[in-house]
C-alpha positions, 0 to 999 in steps of 0.5 A: 027268724027261727032256727029252722028258717035259718037252716033253710036260708043257709041251704039256699045257694046263690050261684052268682055269689058262689061263683064270685067267692070261688074265683076270688079265693082261687086268685087270692083276692078279696070278695065283697062290695066295692065299699067293703074293699075300699075300706080294707084298702084304706085300713091296710094302706095297699091296693087289693085289686087284681092287676093284669098278668105278666110283665107290662109291655114296653112303652106303656 
């Protein structure tokens, strides 16, 4: 791939990927494949998944 092809590739917009990155960034989450996220969780020894909002209901 030459320089011009690379520039054109970078200009292309992937709406779905763009939407995911914006949402995850806004929430402070990791964007990536499930395998990538699991690898990070293992390395960091903590969960990177989004939990539900608010306090858990009584009895749950």
